[in-house]
N, CA, C, O and the ligand as a Tripos MOL2 file, in Angstrom:
@<TRIPOS>MOLECULE
protein
  317   315    80     0     0
PROTEIN
NO_CHARGES

@<TRIPOS>ATOM
      1 N         113.0890   87.0450  124.2270 N.3       1 MET1
      2 CA        113.3270   87.6200  122.9220 C.3       1 MET1
      3 C         112.5990   89.0040  122.9200 C.2       1 MET1
      4 O         111.3780   89.0930  123.0460 O.2       1 MET1
      5 N         113.4140   90.0560  122.7710 N.am      2 LYS2
      6 CA        112.8730   91.3840  122.6670 C.3       2 LYS2
      7 C         112.4350   91.7060  121.2570 C.2       2 LYS2
      8 O         113.0390   91.2180  120.3020 O.2       2 LYS2
      9 N         111.3870   92.5260  121.0970 N.am      3 LYS3
     10 CA        110.9180   93.0230  119.6900 C.3       3 LYS3
     11 C         110.8730   94.5140  119.7960 C.2       3 LYS3
     12 O         110.3340   95.1150  120.7260 O.2       3 LYS3
     13 N         111.4490   95.0410  118.8270 N.am      4 ILE4
     14 CA        111.5730   96.5380  118.7370 C.3       4 ILE4
     15 C         111.1380   97.0940  117.3810 C.2       4 ILE4
     16 O         111.5380   96.6130  116.3210 O.2       4 ILE4
     17 N         110.3480   98.0710  117.4600 N.am      5 LYS5
     18 CA        109.8100   98.6020  116.2020 C.3       5 LYS5
     19 C         110.9180   99.5360  115.6720 C.2       5 LYS5
     20 O         111.4460  100.3470  116.4320 O.2       5 LYS5
     21 N         111.2710   99.4320  114.3920 N.am      6 MET6
     22 CA        112.2930  100.2300  113.9270 C.3       6 MET6
     23 C         111.8290  101.7470  113.6660 C.2       6 MET6
     24 O         110.6820  102.1390  113.8840 O.2       6 MET6
     25 N         112.8020  102.4950  113.2020 N.am      7 GLU7
     26 CA        112.3970  103.9870  112.9870 C.3       7 GLU7
     27 C         112.1870  104.2130  111.4830 C.2       7 GLU7
     28 O         112.9290  103.6870  110.6530 O.2       7 GLU7
     29 N         111.1690  105.0020  111.1560 N.am      8 ARG8
     30 CA        110.8990  105.3080  109.6640 C.3       8 ARG8
     31 C         111.8790  106.1060  109.1150 C.2       8 ARG8
     32 O         112.2720  107.1030  109.7210 O.2       8 ARG8
     33 N         112.3970  105.7330  107.8560 N.am      9 VAL9
     34 CA        113.3430  106.6160  107.2400 C.3       9 VAL9
     35 C         112.6100  107.1430  106.0530 C.2       9 VAL9
     36 O         112.1560  106.3210  105.2570 O.2       9 VAL9
     37 N         112.4440  108.4050  105.8430 N.am     10 GLN10
     38 CA        111.7320  108.9560  104.8340 C.3      10 GLN10
     39 C         112.4140  108.9940  103.5350 C.2      10 GLN10
     40 O         111.8960  108.6740  102.4650 O.2      10 GLN10
     41 N         113.6800  109.4320  103.7160 N.am     11 ASN11
     42 CA        114.4880  109.5480  102.4150 C.3      11 ASN11
     43 C         115.9120  109.0490  102.6800 C.2      11 ASN11
     44 O         116.7850  109.7900  103.1320 O.2      11 ASN11
     45 N         116.1030  107.7840  102.3840 N.am     12 PRO12
     46 CA        117.4060  107.1290  102.6690 C.3      12 PRO12
     47 C         118.4080  107.7850  101.6250 C.2      12 PRO12
     48 O         118.1400  107.8910  100.4280 O.2      12 PRO12
     49 N         119.5290  108.1910  102.1800 N.am     13 ASP13
     50 CA        120.7040  108.8340  101.4840 C.3      13 ASP13
     51 C         121.6610  107.8410  100.9290 C.2      13 ASP13
     52 O         121.4950  106.6320  101.0930 O.2      13 ASP13
     53 N         122.6180  108.3250  100.3010 N.am     14 SER14
     54 CA        123.5510  107.4000   99.4930 C.3      14 SER14
     55 C         124.5880  106.7880  100.5420 C.2      14 SER14
     56 O         125.3410  105.8740  100.2030 O.2      14 SER14
     57 N         124.5970  107.3130  101.7950 N.am     15 THR15
     58 CA        125.4770  106.6660  102.7230 C.3      15 THR15
     59 C         124.8460  105.4730  103.3800 C.2      15 THR15
     60 O         125.5020  104.7850  104.1630 O.2      15 THR15
     61 N         123.7220  105.2310  103.1190 N.am     16 MET16
     62 CA        123.0760  104.0480  103.7100 C.3      16 MET16
     63 C         122.8950  102.9310  102.7780 C.2      16 MET16
     64 O         122.6460  103.1600  101.5940 O.2      16 MET16
     65 N         123.0100  101.6610  103.2610 N.am     17 SER17
     66 CA        122.9120  100.5390  102.3570 C.3      17 SER17
     67 C         121.4810  100.0320  102.4980 C.2      17 SER17
     68 O         121.0320   99.6640  103.5830 O.2      17 SER17
     69 N         120.7510  100.0240  101.3180 N.am     18 ILE18
     70 CA        119.3340   99.6200  101.3810 C.3      18 ILE18
     71 C         119.2850   98.1870  101.1160 C.2      18 ILE18
     72 O         119.7980   97.6800  100.1180 O.2      18 ILE18
     73 N         118.6150   97.4880  102.0900 N.am     19 VAL19
     74 CA        118.4830   96.0380  102.0330 C.3      19 VAL19
     75 C         116.9510   95.6200  101.7910 C.2      19 VAL19
     76 O         116.0310   96.1240  102.4360 O.2      19 VAL19
     77 N         116.7850   94.7170  100.8680 N.am     20 LEU20
     78 CA        115.3590   94.4240  100.5200 C.3      20 LEU20
     79 C         115.1460   92.8720  100.9860 C.2      20 LEU20
     80 O         115.4400   91.9130  100.2730 O.2      20 LEU20
     81 N         114.6170   92.7860  102.2280 N.am     21 PRO21
     82 CA        114.2760   91.4150  102.6660 C.3      21 PRO21
     83 C         113.1980   90.7850  101.7070 C.2      21 PRO21
     84 O         112.4300   91.5180  101.0830 O.2      21 PRO21
     85 N         113.1600   89.5440  101.6110 N.am     22 THR22
     86 CA        112.1260   88.8440  100.8230 C.3      22 THR22
     87 C         110.9820   88.7610  101.7080 C.2      22 THR22
     88 O         111.1560   88.9490  102.9120 O.2      22 THR22
     89 N         109.8090   88.4950  101.2370 N.am     23 ALA23
     90 CA        108.5940   88.3490  102.1160 C.3      23 ALA23
     91 C         108.7770   87.0850  102.8570 C.2      23 ALA23
     92 O         108.2740   86.9780  103.9760 O.2      23 ALA23
     93 N         109.4860   86.0720  102.3090 N.am     24 ALA24
     94 CA        109.5270   84.6970  102.8420 C.3      24 ALA24
     95 C         110.4200   84.5570  104.0370 C.2      24 ALA24
     96 O         110.1660   83.7190  104.9030 O.2      24 ALA24
     97 N         111.3780   85.2920  104.1030 N.am     25 ARG25
     98 CA        112.3100   85.2370  105.3710 C.3      25 ARG25
     99 C         112.8890   86.5440  105.6390 C.2      25 ARG25
    100 O         112.9120   87.4130  104.7680 O.2      25 ARG25
    101 N         113.3960   86.7340  106.8980 N.am     26 ALA26
    102 CA        113.9170   87.9710  107.3760 C.3      26 ALA26
    103 C         115.2700   88.1840  106.5930 C.2      26 ALA26
    104 O         115.8460   87.2090  106.1120 O.2      26 ALA26
    105 N         115.7380   89.3650  106.4760 N.am     27 ALA27
    106 CA        116.8920   89.7940  105.7170 C.3      27 ALA27
    107 C         118.1490   89.1450  106.4710 C.2      27 ALA27
    108 O         119.0540   88.6160  105.8260 O.2      27 ALA27
    109 N         118.1560   89.2060  107.7420 N.am     28 LEU28
    110 CA        119.4250   88.6740  108.4190 C.3      28 LEU28
    111 C         119.0250   87.8630  109.5540 C.2      28 LEU28
    112 O         117.9690   88.1480  110.1190 O.2      28 LEU28
    113 N         119.7100   86.9190  109.9490 N.am     29 ARG29
    114 CA        119.3420   86.1190  111.0200 C.3      29 ARG29
    115 C         120.7280   85.8500  111.7560 C.2      29 ARG29
    116 O         121.6650   85.2980  111.1780 O.2      29 ARG29
    117 N         120.7800   86.2480  112.9690 N.am     30 GLY30
    118 CA        122.1020   86.3720  113.6630 C.3      30 GLY30
    119 C         122.0060   85.5520  115.0630 C.2      30 GLY30
    120 O         121.2600   84.5970  115.2800 O.2      30 GLY30
    121 N         122.8530   86.0930  115.8860 N.am     31 GLN31
    122 CA        123.0060   85.3130  117.1060 C.3      31 GLN31
    123 C         122.4950   86.3110  118.2890 C.2      31 GLN31
    124 O         122.7160   86.0030  119.4600 O.2      31 GLN31
    125 N         121.8800   87.3870  117.9910 N.am     32 GLY32
    126 CA        121.4740   88.3760  118.8800 C.3      32 GLY32
    127 C         120.1110   87.9070  119.5830 C.2      32 GLY32
    128 O         119.5830   86.8230  119.3330 O.2      32 GLY32
    129 N         119.6380   88.7780  120.4280 N.am     33 ASP33
    130 CA        118.2680   88.5250  121.1410 C.3      33 ASP33
    131 C         117.2090   89.4090  120.7580 C.2      33 ASP33
    132 O         116.2610   89.5490  121.5300 O.2      33 ASP33
    133 N         117.2450   90.0870  119.5570 N.am     34 THR34
    134 CA        116.2910   91.1880  119.4680 C.3      34 THR34
    135 C         115.7050   90.9500  117.9560 C.2      34 THR34
    136 O         116.4370   90.6740  117.0060 O.2      34 THR34
    137 N         114.3110   91.0930  117.8680 N.am     35 ASP35
    138 CA        113.6930   91.0460  116.4840 C.3      35 ASP35
    139 C         113.4130   92.6340  116.2860 C.2      35 ASP35
    140 O         113.0930   93.3830  117.2090 O.2      35 ASP35
    141 N         113.5780   93.0070  114.9950 N.am     36 TYR36
    142 CA        113.0280   94.3600  114.6530 C.3      36 TYR36
    143 C         112.1670   94.3100  113.6690 C.2      36 TYR36
    144 O         112.3380   93.5510  112.7160 O.2      36 TYR36
    145 N         111.1170   95.1220  113.7770 N.am     37 THR37
    146 CA        109.8800   95.1950  113.0010 C.3      37 THR37
    147 C         109.8250   96.4820  112.1420 C.2      37 THR37
    148 O         110.3660   97.5300  112.4960 O.2      37 THR37
    149 N         109.1940   96.3450  111.0870 N.am     38 CYS38
    150 CA        108.8320   97.4730  110.2420 C.3      38 CYS38
    151 C         108.3230   98.6520  110.8710 C.2      38 CYS38
    152 O         107.4160   98.5310  111.6950 O.2      38 CYS38
    153 N         108.7870   99.7680  110.5900 N.am     39 ALA39
    154 CA        108.2950  101.0300  111.3830 C.3      39 ALA39
    155 C         106.8640  101.2840  110.8720 C.2      39 ALA39
    156 O         106.1840  102.0670  111.5350 O.2      39 ALA39
    157 N         106.3690  100.7690  109.8690 N.am     40 SER40
    158 CA        105.0160  101.1620  109.3270 C.3      40 SER40
    159 C         103.9670  100.1220  109.6120 C.2      40 SER40
    160 O         102.9250  100.4070  110.2020 O.2      40 SER40
    161 N         104.2780   98.8190  109.1530 N.am     41 CYS41
    162 CA        103.2120   97.8420  109.3530 C.3      41 CYS41
    163 C         103.4860   96.8320  110.3360 C.2      41 CYS41
    164 O         102.6040   96.0010  110.5560 O.2      41 CYS41
    165 N         104.7930   96.7640  111.0880 N.am     42 GLY42
    166 CA        105.0050   95.8900  112.0980 C.3      42 GLY42
    167 C         105.5220   94.6040  111.6940 C.2      42 GLY42
    168 O         105.8490   93.8030  112.5690 O.2      42 GLY42
    169 N         105.6420   94.2910  110.3850 N.am     43 LYS43
    170 CA        106.2430   93.0070  109.9210 C.3      43 LYS43
    171 C         107.6320   92.7730  110.5320 C.2      43 LYS43
    172 O         108.4080   93.7270  110.4740 O.2      43 LYS43
    173 N         108.0440   91.6680  111.0950 N.am     44 ILE44
    174 CA        109.3600   91.4880  111.4580 C.3      44 ILE44
    175 C         110.2930   91.2550  110.3490 C.2      44 ILE44
    176 O         110.2050   90.2600  109.6290 O.2      44 ILE44
    177 N         111.2300   92.2100  110.1980 N.am     45 LEU45
    178 CA        112.2100   92.2270  109.0640 C.3      45 LEU45
    179 C         113.5260   91.5550  109.4840 C.2      45 LEU45
    180 O         114.1850   90.9280  108.6550 O.2      45 LEU45
    181 N         113.9270   91.6830  110.8010 N.am     46 LEU46
    182 CA        115.2480   91.2430  111.2390 C.3      46 LEU46
    183 C         114.9400   90.3550  112.4140 C.2      46 LEU46
    184 O         114.2010   90.7240  113.3270 O.2      46 LEU46
    185 N         115.5260   89.1660  112.3740 N.am     47 ARG47
    186 CA        115.3600   88.3270  113.5310 C.3      47 ARG47
    187 C         116.7030   88.1220  114.2360 C.2      47 ARG47
    188 O         117.7300   87.9850  113.5700 O.2      47 ARG47
    189 N         116.7100   88.1010  115.4680 N.am     48 ARG48
    190 CA        117.9650   87.8670  116.3940 C.3      48 ARG48
    191 C         119.1560   88.4770  115.8590 C.2      48 ARG48
    192 O         120.1740   87.8170  115.6520 O.2      48 ARG48
    193 N         119.0610   89.8110  115.6090 N.am     49 VAL49
    194 CA        120.2130   90.4600  115.2200 C.3      49 VAL49
    195 C         120.9830   91.1360  116.3590 C.2      49 VAL49
    196 O         120.4420   91.4460  117.4200 O.2      49 VAL49
    197 N         122.3140   91.3530  116.0700 N.am     50 LEU50
    198 CA        123.0800   92.2000  116.9970 C.3      50 LEU50
    199 C         123.1170   93.5750  116.2310 C.2      50 LEU50
    200 O         123.5940   93.6330  115.0970 O.2      50 LEU50
    201 N         122.6400   94.6060  116.8280 N.am     51 ASP51
    202 CA        122.3930   95.8150  116.2030 C.3      51 ASP51
    203 C         123.7110   96.5090  115.7350 C.2      51 ASP51
    204 O         123.7180   97.3310  114.8190 O.2      51 ASP51
    205 N         124.7510   96.1510  116.3750 N.am     52 LYS52
    206 CA        126.0010   96.7350  115.9910 C.3      52 LYS52
    207 C         126.5100   96.2100  114.5930 C.2      52 LYS52
    208 O         127.3770   96.8080  113.9550 O.2      52 LYS52
    209 N         125.9130   95.0570  114.1710 N.am     53 GLU53
    210 CA        126.4260   94.4710  112.9670 C.3      53 GLU53
    211 C         125.6980   95.3340  111.7260 C.2      53 GLU53
    212 O         126.1900   95.3120  110.5970 O.2      53 GLU53
    213 N         124.5620   96.0490  112.0120 N.am     54 ILE54
    214 CA        123.7600   96.5550  110.9250 C.3      54 ILE54
    215 C         123.6680   98.0670  111.0040 C.2      54 ILE54
    216 O         122.6470   98.6310  110.6120 O.2      54 ILE54
    217 N         124.5850   98.6710  111.4430 N.am     55 ARG55
    218 CA        124.5710  100.1540  111.3920 C.3      55 ARG55
    219 C         124.4610  100.6390  109.9560 C.2      55 ARG55
    220 O         124.7570   99.8700  109.0420 O.2      55 ARG55
    221 N         124.0660  101.8260  109.7270 N.am     56 ASN56
    222 CA        123.9540  102.4130  108.4000 C.3      56 ASN56
    223 C         123.3640  101.5480  107.3030 C.2      56 ASN56
    224 O         123.7180  101.6200  106.1260 O.2      56 ASN56
    225 N         122.3510  100.6460  107.8200 N.am     57 MET57
    226 CA        121.6490   99.9010  106.7080 C.3      57 MET57
    227 C         120.0630  100.3080  106.9870 C.2      57 MET57
    228 O         119.5450  100.5170  108.0840 O.2      57 MET57
    229 N         119.5660  100.3490  105.9370 N.am     58 VAL58
    230 CA        118.0560  100.6000  105.9230 C.3      58 VAL58
    231 C         117.2580   99.3730  105.2790 C.2      58 VAL58
    232 O         117.7300   98.7660  104.3170 O.2      58 VAL58
    233 N         116.2690   99.1010  105.7400 N.am     59 PHE59
    234 CA        115.4900   97.8880  105.3300 C.3      59 PHE59
    235 C         114.2070   98.3820  104.6700 C.2      59 PHE59
    236 O         113.4200   99.1770  105.1830 O.2      59 PHE59
    237 N         114.0970   97.8360  103.5130 N.am     60 LYS60
    238 CA        112.7200   98.2460  102.7830 C.3      60 LYS60
    239 C         111.8160   96.9390  103.0560 C.2      60 LYS60
    240 O         112.1410   95.7770  102.8120 O.2      60 LYS60
    241 N         110.6560   97.3760  103.5960 N.am     61 CYS61
    242 CA        109.6920   96.3140  103.9120 C.3      61 CYS61
    243 C         109.1430   95.7630  102.6640 C.2      61 CYS61
    244 O         108.7960   96.5470  101.7800 O.2      61 CYS61
    245 N         109.0250   94.4460  102.4980 N.am     62 PRO62
    246 CA        108.4460   93.7190  101.2420 C.3      62 PRO62
    247 C         106.8860   94.0190  101.2380 C.2      62 PRO62
    248 O         106.2230   94.0760  100.2020 O.2      62 PRO62
    249 N         106.4180   94.1880  102.4150 N.am     63 LEU63
    250 CA        104.8930   94.3520  102.4090 C.3      63 LEU63
    251 C         104.3920   95.6400  102.0910 C.2      63 LEU63
    252 O         103.5590   95.7730  101.1940 O.2      63 LEU63
    253 N         104.8700   96.7010  102.8130 N.am     64 CYS64
    254 CA        104.3370   97.9770  102.6110 C.3      64 CYS64
    255 C         105.2870   98.9970  101.8750 C.2      64 CYS64
    256 O         104.8950  100.1130  101.5350 O.2      64 CYS64
    257 N         106.5100   98.5530  101.6650 N.am     65 GLY65
    258 CA        107.5750   99.5660  100.9470 C.3      65 GLY65
    259 C         108.2110  100.6250  101.7920 C.2      65 GLY65
    260 O         109.0200  101.4200  101.3130 O.2      65 GLY65
    261 N         107.8240  100.6370  103.1330 N.am     66 ALA66
    262 CA        108.4540  101.5650  103.8870 C.3      66 ALA66
    263 C         109.9050  101.3210  104.1760 C.2      66 ALA66
    264 O         110.2790  100.1490  104.1850 O.2      66 ALA66
    265 N         110.7630  102.2670  104.4120 N.am     67 HIS67
    266 CA        112.0770  102.1480  104.8120 C.3      67 HIS67
    267 C         112.2390  102.3160  106.2690 C.2      67 HIS67
    268 O         111.7080  103.2530  106.8650 O.2      67 HIS67
    269 N         112.9620  101.4260  106.8500 N.am     68 SER68
    270 CA        113.0830  101.4000  108.3450 C.3      68 SER68
    271 C         114.5810  101.2900  108.6980 C.2      68 SER68
    272 O         115.3430  100.7520  107.8930 O.2      68 SER68
    273 N         115.0440  101.7920  109.9040 N.am     69 ARG69
    274 CA        116.1910  101.4820  110.4290 C.3      69 ARG69
    275 C         116.1670  101.3170  111.8780 C.2      69 ARG69
    276 O         115.1870  101.7240  112.5030 O.2      69 ARG69
    277 N         117.1860  100.7380  112.4980 N.am     70 ILE70
    278 CA        117.2870  100.6000  113.8870 C.3      70 ILE70
    279 C         117.5390  101.9400  114.5290 C.2      70 ILE70
    280 O         118.4690  102.6520  114.1510 O.2      70 ILE70
    281 N         116.6880  102.2990  115.5290 N.am     71 PRO71
    282 CA        116.7770  103.6840  116.0890 C.3      71 PRO71
    283 C         118.0970  103.9030  116.6320 C.2      71 PRO71
    284 O         118.7610  103.0220  117.1790 O.2      71 PRO71
    285 N         118.4720  105.1350  116.4610 N.am     72 ALA72
    286 CA        119.8680  105.5390  117.0340 C.3      72 ALA72
    287 C         119.9690  105.3780  118.5250 C.2      72 ALA72
    288 O         121.0590  105.1490  119.0490 O.2      72 ALA72
    289 N         118.9040  105.4870  119.1930 N.am     73 SER73
    290 CA        118.9860  105.2570  120.7010 C.3      73 SER73
    291 C         119.4400  103.8090  121.1090 C.2      73 SER73
    292 O         120.0860  103.5590  122.1270 O.2      73 SER73
    293 N         119.0250  102.9020  120.1960 N.am     74 GLN74
    294 CA        119.4610  101.5430  120.5450 C.3      74 GLN74
    295 C         120.8940  101.4160  120.4510 C.2      74 GLN74
    296 O         121.4600  100.7800  121.3400 O.2      74 GLN74
    297 N         121.5640  101.9160  119.5230 N.am     75 HIS75
    298 CA        122.9750  101.9110  119.3000 C.3      75 HIS75
    299 C         123.5980  102.5290  120.6200 C.2      75 HIS75
    300 O         124.4520  101.9530  121.2940 O.2      75 HIS75
    301 N         123.0760  103.7440  120.8970 N.am     76 ALA76
    302 CA        123.8660  104.4990  122.0850 C.3      76 ALA76
    303 C         123.6580  103.6900  123.3360 C.2      76 ALA76
    304 O         124.5850  103.5900  124.1400 O.2      76 ALA76
    305 N         122.5280  103.1190  123.5450 N.am     77 ARG77
    306 CA        122.3720  102.5460  124.8920 C.3      77 ARG77
    307 C         123.0830  101.3260  125.0420 C.2      77 ARG77
    308 O         123.4300  100.9820  126.1720 O.2      77 ARG77
    309 N         123.3790  100.5400  123.9230 N.am     78 ARG78
    310 CA        124.0410   99.3210  124.1530 C.3      78 ARG78
    311 C         125.6580   99.3830  123.9030 C.2      78 ARG78
    312 O         126.3710   98.3850  123.9980 O.2      78 ARG78
    313 N         126.0750  100.5130  123.6170 N.am     79 ARG79
    314 CA        127.4470  100.5780  123.3390 C.3      79 ARG79
    315 C         128.3740  100.3280  124.4500 C.2      79 ARG79
    316 O         129.5890  100.3720  124.2620 O.2      79 ARG79
    317 ZN        105.9390   97.3380  106.4000 Zn       80 ZN80
@<TRIPOS>BOND
     1     1     2 1
     2     2     3 1
     3     3     4 2
     4     3     5 am
     5     5     6 1
     6     6     7 1
     7     7     8 2
     8     7     9 am
     9     9    10 1
    10    10    11 1
    11    11    12 2
    12    11    13 am
    13    13    14 1
    14    14    15 1
    15    15    16 2
    16    15    17 am
    17    17    18 1
    18    18    19 1
    19    19    20 2
    20    19    21 am
    21    21    22 1
    22    22    23 1
    23    23    24 2
    24    23    25 am
    25    25    26 1
    26    26    27 1
    27    27    28 2
    28    27    29 am
    29    29    30 1
    30    30    31 1
    31    31    32 2
    32    31    33 am
    33    33    34 1
    34    34    35 1
    35    35    36 2
    36    35    37 am
    37    37    38 1
    38    38    39 1
    39    39    40 2
    40    39    41 am
    41    41    42 1
    42    42    43 1
    43    43    44 2
    44    43    45 am
    45    45    46 1
    46    46    47 1
    47    47    48 2
    48    47    49 am
    49    49    50 1
    50    50    51 1
    51    51    52 2
    52    51    53 am
    53    53    54 1
    54    54    55 1
    55    55    56 2
    56    55    57 am
    57    57    58 1
    58    58    59 1
    59    59    60 2
    60    59    61 am
    61    61    62 1
    62    62    63 1
    63    63    64 2
    64    63    65 am
    65    65    66 1
    66    66    67 1
    67    67    68 2
    68    67    69 am
    69    69    70 1
    70    70    71 1
    71    71    72 2
    72    71    73 am
    73    73    74 1
    74    74    75 1
    75    75    76 2
    76    75    77 am
    77    77    78 1
    78    78    79 1
    79    79    80 2
    80    79    81 am
    81    81    82 1
    82    82    83 1
    83    83    84 2
    84    83    85 am
    85    85    86 1
    86    86    87 1
    87    87    88 2
    88    87    89 am
    89    89    90 1
    90    90    91 1
    91    91    92 2
    92    91    93 am
    93    93    94 1
    94    94    95 1
    95    95    96 2
    96    95    97 am
    97    97    98 1
    98    98    99 1
    99    99   100 2
   100    99   101 am
   101   101   102 1
   102   102   103 1
   103   103   104 2
   104   103   105 am
   105   105   106 1
   106   106   107 1
   107   107   108 2
   108   107   109 am
   109   109   110 1
   110   110   111 1
   111   111   112 2
   112   111   113 am
   113   113   114 1
   114   114   115 1
   115   115   116 2
   116   115   117 am
   117   117   118 1
   118   118   119 1
   119   119   120 2
   120   119   121 am
   121   121   122 1
   122   122   123 1
   123   123   124 2
   124   123   125 am
   125   125   126 1
   126   126   127 1
   127   127   128 2
   128   127   129 am
   129   129   130 1
   130   130   131 1
   131   131   132 2
   132   131   133 am
   133   133   134 1
   134   134   135 1
   135   135   136 2
   136   135   137 am
   137   137   138 1
   138   138   139 1
   139   139   140 2
   140   139   141 am
   141   141   142 1
   142   142   143 1
   143   143   144 2
   144   143   145 am
   145   145   146 1
   146   146   147 1
   147   147   148 2
   148   147   149 am
   149   149   150 1
   150   150   151 1
   151   151   152 2
   152   151   153 am
   153   153   154 1
   154   154   155 1
   155   155   156 2
   156   155   157 am
   157   157   158 1
   158   158   159 1
   159   159   160 2
   160   159   161 am
   161   161   162 1
   162   162   163 1
   163   163   164 2
   164   163   165 am
   165   165   166 1
   166   166   167 1
   167   167   168 2
   168   167   169 am
   169   169   170 1
   170   170   171 1
   171   171   172 2
   172   171   173 am
   173   173   174 1
   174   174   175 1
   175   175   176 2
   176   175   177 am
   177   177   178 1
   178   178   179 1
   179   179   180 2
   180   179   181 am
   181   181   182 1
   182   182   183 1
   183   183   184 2
   184   183   185 am
   185   185   186 1
   186   186   187 1
   187   187   188 2
   188   187   189 am
   189   189   190 1
   190   190   191 1
   191   191   192 2
   192   191   193 am
   193   193   194 1
   194   194   195 1
   195   195   196 2
   196   195   197 am
   197   197   198 1
   198   198   199 1
   199   199   200 2
   200   199   201 am
   201   201   202 1
   202   202   203 1
   203   203   204 2
   204   203   205 am
   205   205   206 1
   206   206   207 1
   207   207   208 2
   208   207   209 am
   209   209   210 1
   210   210   211 1
   211   211   212 2
   212   211   213 am
   213   213   214 1
   214   214   215 1
   215   215   216 2
   216   215   217 am
   217   217   218 1
   218   218   219 1
   219   219   220 2
   220   219   221 am
   221   221   222 1
   222   222   223 1
   223   223   224 2
   224   223   225 am
   225   225   226 1
   226   226   227 1
   227   227   228 2
   228   227   229 am
   229   229   230 1
   230   230   231 1
   231   231   232 2
   232   231   233 am
   233   233   234 1
   234   234   235 1
   235   235   236 2
   236   235   237 am
   237   237   238 1
   238   238   239 1
   239   239   240 2
   240   239   241 am
   241   241   242 1
   242   242   243 1
   243   243   244 2
   244   243   245 am
   245   245   246 1
   246   246   247 1
   247   247   248 2
   248   247   249 am
   249   249   250 1
   250   250   251 1
   251   251   252 2
   252   251   253 am
   253   253   254 1
   254   254   255 1
   255   255   256 2
   256   255   257 am
   257   257   258 1
   258   258   259 1
   259   259   260 2
   260   259   261 am
   261   261   262 1
   262   262   263 1
   263   263   264 2
   264   263   265 am
   265   265   266 1
   266   266   267 1
   267   267   268 2
   268   267   269 am
   269   269   270 1
   270   270   271 1
   271   271   272 2
   272   271   273 am
   273   273   274 1
   274   274   275 1
   275   275   276 2
   276   275   277 am
   277   277   278 1
   278   278   279 1
   279   279   280 2
   280   279   281 am
   281   281   282 1
   282   282   283 1
   283   283   284 2
   284   283   285 am
   285   285   286 1
   286   286   287 1
   287   287   288 2
   288   287   289 am
   289   289   290 1
   290   290   291 1
   291   291   292 2
   292   291   293 am
   293   293   294 1
   294   294   295 1
   295   295   296 2
   296   295   297 am
   297   297   298 1
   298   298   299 1
   299   299   300 2
   300   299   301 am
   301   301   302 1
   302   302   303 1
   303   303   304 2
   304   303   305 am
   305   305   306 1
   306   306   307 1
   307   307   308 2
   308   307   309 am
   309   309   310 1
   310   310   311 1
   311   311   312 2
   312   311   313 am
   313   313   314 1
   314   314   315 1
   315   315   316 2
@<TRIPOS>SUBSTRUCTURE
     1 MET1         2 RESIDUE 1 A MET
     2 LYS2         6 RESIDUE 1 A LYS
     3 LYS3        10 RESIDUE 1 A LYS
     4 ILE4        14 RESIDUE 1 A ILE
     5 LYS5        18 RESIDUE 1 A LYS
     6 MET6        22 RESIDUE 1 A MET
     7 GLU7        26 RESIDUE 1 A GLU
     8 ARG8        30 RESIDUE 1 A ARG
     9 VAL9        34 RESIDUE 1 A VAL
    10 GLN10       38 RESIDUE 1 A GLN
    11 ASN11       42 RESIDUE 1 A ASN
    12 PRO12       46 RESIDUE 1 A PRO
    13 ASP13       50 RESIDUE 1 A ASP
    14 SER14       54 RESIDUE 1 A SER
    15 THR15       58 RESIDUE 1 A THR
    16 MET16       62 RESIDUE 1 A MET
    17 SER17       66 RESIDUE 1 A SER
    18 ILE18       70 RESIDUE 1 A ILE
    19 VAL19       74 RESIDUE 1 A VAL
    20 LEU20       78 RESIDUE 1 A LEU
    21 PRO21       82 RESIDUE 1 A PRO
    22 THR22       86 RESIDUE 1 A THR
    23 ALA23       90 RESIDUE 1 A ALA
    24 ALA24       94 RESIDUE 1 A ALA
    25 ARG25       98 RESIDUE 1 A ARG
    26 ALA26      102 RESIDUE 1 A ALA
    27 ALA27      106 RESIDUE 1 A ALA
    28 LEU28      110 RESIDUE 1 A LEU
    29 ARG29      114 RESIDUE 1 A ARG
    30 GLY30      118 RESIDUE 1 A GLY
    31 GLN31      122 RESIDUE 1 A GLN
    32 GLY32      126 RESIDUE 1 A GLY
    33 ASP33      130 RESIDUE 1 A ASP
    34 THR34      134 RESIDUE 1 A THR
    35 ASP35      138 RESIDUE 1 A ASP
    36 TYR36      142 RESIDUE 1 A TYR
    37 THR37      146 RESIDUE 1 A THR
    38 CYS38      150 RESIDUE 1 A CYS
    39 ALA39      154 RESIDUE 1 A ALA
    40 SER40      158 RESIDUE 1 A SER
    41 CYS41      162 RESIDUE 1 A CYS
    42 GLY42      166 RESIDUE 1 A GLY
    43 LYS43      170 RESIDUE 1 A LYS
    44 ILE44      174 RESIDUE 1 A ILE
    45 LEU45      178 RESIDUE 1 A LEU
    46 LEU46      182 RESIDUE 1 A LEU
    47 ARG47      186 RESIDUE 1 A ARG
    48 ARG48      190 RESIDUE 1 A ARG
    49 VAL49      194 RESIDUE 1 A VAL
    50 LEU50      198 RESIDUE 1 A LEU
    51 ASP51      202 RESIDUE 1 A ASP
    52 LYS52      206 RESIDUE 1 A LYS
    53 GLU53      210 RESIDUE 1 A GLU
    54 ILE54      214 RESIDUE 1 A ILE
    55 ARG55      218 RESIDUE 1 A ARG
    56 ASN56      222 RESIDUE 1 A ASN
    57 MET57      226 RESIDUE 1 A MET
    58 VAL58      230 RESIDUE 1 A VAL
    59 PHE59      234 RESIDUE 1 A PHE
    60 LYS60      238 RESIDUE 1 A LYS
    61 CYS61      242 RESIDUE 1 A CYS
    62 PRO62      246 RESIDUE 1 A PRO
    63 LEU63      250 RESIDUE 1 A LEU
    64 CYS64      254 RESIDUE 1 A CYS
    65 GLY65      258 RESIDUE 1 A GLY
    66 ALA66      262 RESIDUE 1 A ALA
    67 HIS67      266 RESIDUE 1 A HIS
    68 SER68      270 RESIDUE 1 A SER
    69 ARG69      274 RESIDUE 1 A ARG
    70 ILE70      278 RESIDUE 1 A ILE
    71 PRO71      282 RESIDUE 1 A PRO
    72 ALA72      286 RESIDUE 1 A ALA
    73 SER73      290 RESIDUE 1 A SER
    74 GLN74      294 RESIDUE 1 A GLN
    75 HIS75      298 RESIDUE 1 A HIS
    76 ALA76      302 RESIDUE 1 A ALA
    77 ARG77      306 RESIDUE 1 A ARG
    78 ARG78      310 RESIDUE 1 A ARG
    79 ARG79      314 RESIDUE 1 A ARG
    80 ZN80       317 GROUP 0 **** ****
């Protein structure tokens, strides 16, 4: 299982869907092989996701309130 730190988003714009995971469970759980963590505090927000499923989505950390997204380089490399 890979674990990747997401990229901090300072000002999410209206083209992005903002998702708020609960503290109790990750926002999404899929069939992928990668966990993604908050850009700020390192909490796992996404477990086993396929990153192509979640483009243009921003995740608000329930612990620290930071907005994170999957780094663009991840999309490019796996395309
Ligand atoms: Zn956080």
